[in-house]
C-alpha positions as CSV (number, residue, x, y, z in Angstrom):
1,M,0.0,0.0,0.0
2,Y,1.4,3.4,-1.1
3,L,1.5,6.5,1.1
4,T,-1.1,8.2,-1.1
5,E,-3.4,5.2,-0.6
6,V,-2.9,5.3,3.2
7,L,-3.7,9.0,3.3
8,A,-6.8,8.5,1.2
9,A,-8.0,5.7,3.5
10,L,-7.4,7.8,6.6
11,R,-9.3,10.7,5.0
12,R,-12.2,8.3,4.3
13,R,-12.2,7.2,7.9
14,W,-11.7,10.6,9.5
15,V,-14.4,9.9,12.1
16,I,-12.4,6.9,13.5
17,M,-9.2,9.0,13.5
18,L,-11.0,11.8,15.3
19,I,-12.4,9.6,18.0
20,G,-9.1,7.7,18.4
21,L,-7.0,10.8,18.7
22,G,-9.5,12.3,21.2
23,L,-9.3,9.2,23.4
24,T,-5.5,9.3,23.1
25,A,-5.5,12.9,24.3
26,G,-7.6,12.1,27.3
27,V,-5.4,9.1,28.3
28,G,-2.3,11.2,27.7
29,L,-3.5,13.9,30.1
30,W,-4.2,11.3,32.8
31,A,-0.8,9.6,32.2
32,A,1.0,12.9,32.4
33,D,-0.4,13.5,35.9
34,P,-1.3,10.2,37.5
35,P,-2.1,9.7,41.2
36,P,1.1,9.5,43.4
37,R,2.5,6.1,44.1
38,Y,4.9,5.2,46.9
39,E,7.3,2.2,47.1
40,A,8.4,0.7,50.4
41,F,11.4,-1.6,50.5
42,E,13.3,-3.7,53.1
43,V,16.2,-6.0,52.9
44,F,16.3,-9.0,55.2
45,A,18.7,-12.0,55.6
46,I,18.0,-15.7,56.1
47,L,19.7,-16.5,59.4
48,P,21.0,-20.0,60.5
49,P,20.0,-21.4,63.9
50,Q,21.5,-19.7,66.9
51,L,23.0,-23.0,68.1
52,P,25.6,-24.0,65.4
53,N,26.0,-27.6,66.7
54,I,22.4,-28.5,66.1
55,P,21.9,-29.8,62.6
56,N,19.2,-28.4,60.3
57,Q,18.9,-30.0,56.8
58,L,17.8,-26.7,55.3
59,T,21.1,-25.0,56.3
60,G,23.3,-27.5,54.5
61,L,24.9,-27.0,51.1
62,R,22.0,-28.7,49.4
63,P,19.9,-26.7,49.8
64,S,21.7,-23.7,51.2
65,L,20.3,-20.8,53.2
66,A,20.3,-18.6,50.1
67,V,18.5,-21.3,48.0
68,T,15.9,-21.8,50.7
69,G,15.2,-18.1,50.7
70,A,15.0,-18.0,46.9
71,V,12.6,-20.9,46.9
72,V,10.2,-19.2,49.4
73,A,10.5,-15.9,47.4
74,Q,9.7,-17.6,44.1
75,R,6.8,-19.4,45.8
76,L,5.3,-16.1,46.9
77,M,5.8,-14.6,43.4
78,S,3.9,-17.4,41.7
79,G,0.2,-17.3,41.0
80,S,-0.8,-19.1,44.2
81,G,1.5,-16.9,46.2
82,R,0.0,-13.8,44.8
83,A,-3.5,-15.0,45.6
84,Q,-2.3,-15.8,49.2
85,L,-0.9,-12.3,49.6
86,R,-4.1,-10.8,48.2
87,R,-6.1,-12.6,50.8
88,A,-3.7,-11.4,53.5
89,G,-4.3,-7.8,52.4
90,V,-1.6,-6.9,49.8
91,N,-3.5,-5.0,47.1
92,G,-0.7,-3.2,45.3
93,A,2.2,-4.4,43.2
94,Y,5.0,-6.1,45.1
95,S,8.2,-8.0,44.5
96,L,10.5,-10.4,46.4
97,A,14.0,-10.5,44.9
98,P,16.6,-12.9,46.3
99,R,20.2,-11.9,45.8
100,N,21.3,-13.5,42.5
101,S,25.1,-14.0,42.2
102,G,24.8,-15.4,38.7
103,T,22.8,-14.3,35.7
104,V,19.2,-14.3,34.6
105,Q,19.8,-17.4,32.4
106,T,21.9,-19.2,35.1
107,P,20.9,-17.9,38.5
108,E,23.2,-18.7,41.5
109,Y,22.1,-18.0,45.0
110,L,25.0,-17.7,47.3
111,I,24.2,-14.7,49.4
112,A,21.3,-15.3,51.8
113,W,19.3,-12.1,51.7
114,V,16.1,-11.0,50.0
115,M,14.8,-7.5,49.0
116,A,11.1,-7.0,49.5
117,K,9.2,-4.1,47.8
118,A,5.5,-3.0,48.0
119,N,3.7,-0.2,46.2
120,G,0.8,1.9,47.6
121,P,-1.0,5.2,47.2
122,D,0.7,6.6,50.3
123,E,3.6,5.8,52.6
124,Q,1.6,4.2,55.3
125,T,-0.2,1.8,52.9
126,A,3.0,0.8,51.2
127,L,4.8,0.1,54.6
128,R,1.8,-1.8,55.9
129,E,1.6,-4.1,52.9
130,L,5.4,-4.5,53.1
131,D,5.0,-5.7,56.7
132,I,2.4,-8.2,55.5
133,I,4.7,-9.5,52.8
134,I,7.6,-10.1,55.2
135,Q,5.3,-11.8,57.7
136,V,3.9,-14.1,55.1
137,F,7.4,-14.9,54.0
138,A,8.4,-15.8,57.6
139,D,5.2,-17.9,57.9
140,E,6.1,-19.8,54.7
141,L,9.6,-20.4,56.0
142,V,8.1,-21.8,59.2
143,R,5.7,-24.0,57.2
144,L,8.6,-25.4,55.1
145,Q,10.6,-26.3,58.2
146,E,7.6,-27.9,59.8
147,E,7.3,-30.2,56.8
148,W,10.9,-31.2,57.4
149,D,10.2,-31.8,61.1
150,V,12.8,-29.2,62.2
151,A,12.7,-28.6,66.0
152,Q,12.0,-25.1,67.2
153,A,15.5,-24.4,68.4
154,E,17.0,-25.6,65.2
155,R,15.1,-23.5,62.8
156,I,16.4,-20.8,60.5
157,T,14.9,-17.3,60.8
158,I,15.0,-14.0,59.1
159,G,16.7,-10.8,60.3
160,V,16.4,-7.2,59.0
161,L,19.5,-5.8,57.2
162,A,18.0,-2.5,56.1
163,A,15.2,-0.8,58.0
164,P,12.0,-0.4,56.0
165,S,11.5,2.9,54.2
166,A,9.2,4.4,51.6
167,A,9.7,6.9,48.8
168,L,7.7,8.5,46.1
169,I,8.0,6.7,42.8
170,P,9.4,9.2,40.2
171,H,7.3,10.0,37.1
172,S,8.2,11.7,33.8
173,S,5.3,13.6,32.3
174,I,7.1,14.1,29.0
175,R,7.8,10.4,28.6
176,A,4.3,9.5,29.5
177,L,2.8,11.9,27.0
178,A,5.2,10.8,24.2
179,G,4.5,7.1,24.9
180,T,0.8,7.5,25.1
181,G,0.6,9.6,22.0
182,L,2.7,7.3,19.9
183,A,0.8,4.2,21.0
184,G,-2.6,5.9,20.5
185,F,-1.7,7.2,17.0
186,I,-0.4,3.7,15.9
187,L,-3.5,2.0,17.3
188,T,-5.9,4.5,15.8
189,T,-4.3,4.4,12.4
190,T,-4.3,0.6,12.4
191,V,-8.0,0.4,13.3
192,A,-8.9,3.0,10.6
193,L,-6.9,1.2,7.9
194,L,-8.4,-2.2,8.8
195,W,-11.9,-0.8,8.9
196,D,-11.4,0.9,5.5
197,R,-10.0,-2.3,3.9
198,R,-12.9,-4.3,5.3
199,R,-15.5,-1.8,3.9
200,V,-13.7,-1.6,0.5
201,N,-13.3,-5.3,0.1
202,S,-16.8,-6.2,1.3
203,P,-19.2,-7.4,-1.5
204,Q,-21.6,-4.7,-2.7
205,P,-25.3,-5.6,-2.6
206,V,-26.7,-6.4,-6.1
207,G,-29.4,-3.9,-7.0
208,P,-32.4,-4.5,-9.3
209,D,-31.7,-4.8,-13.0
210,R,-31.6,-1.3,-14.4
211,F,-33.1,-2.7,-17.7
212,A,-36.1,-4.3,-15.9
213,P,-39.3,-2.4,-16.4
214,G,-39.9,-0.3,-13.3
215,P,-43.1,1.5,-12.4
216,T,-42.1,4.7,-14.3
217,R,-41.4,2.8,-17.5
218,A,-44.6,0.8,-17.1
219,R,-46.7,3.9,-16.8
220,A,-45.0,5.5,-19.8
221,R,-45.7,2.3,-21.9
222,L,-49.3,2.5,-21.0
223,R,-49.6,6.1,-22.1
224,L,-48.0,5.3,-25.5
225,N,-50.4,2.4,-26.1
226,S,-53.4,4.4,-25.1
C-alpha cells in the first residue's frame, strides 16, 4: 500500500481518526499527571540457627540458606503466592527478589538475603503491605521447616538488614505523553486502515436490474399504447 493510498484511506475514515485521537489525548493527560505512588522496601537476611552444633537440613549445602530463601520468594511470586498475599491484604504491586550472584539465564544464589518491595498510594499503605509480605514470607519459612520436622531451636529465621523505608516513585510527564501519543496514533491508524479495507473489500449488494421495467417505464408504456 502506497503512502497516497494510506492517506486516502485515513481521509475516508476521518471519524475513526478523530475519535481515536480524542481518546488518546484524554489518556495522555491522565498519564502525564497520575495519582502519586509510593514504594516501600526492606532487605532481610536468612539466618542460620543460633546453636551451630544443632543440625538443620535446610542450612546445609543442598539446599543452602540462600537457595531456601530464593525458593520461598519464588513461591510467593507465583500465581498461588499472589493469591495468598491478596487474601492477606496486599492489594498493590510487590516483589521479592533474592540476591542472585549469577545471571538471569543461570541464577546462582550464594548470598542469603532478599529484598522486598511493595507499592501503595501513600507511605503508610506501602509500609503496611510490606510488613504483611515479610510476615507471610516468615510464615512460609516456618511451614517449610515444619514439613521437614525441624525442631523449634534448630530453625532458620529472618533478620532485618536494612530498615523499611518508603519513597515517592518518580514519574516523567514528557515520557508518559510521548509514549501514550505514539501508542494511540499507531492503534488509531491501524484500526482506521483495517476498517477501511474491510469496507472496501466487502461485497456490494446487487441492486435490481436497471433494464427491468420499473413503475415509471410501465406507466410510460401504458400512455403510449393508449
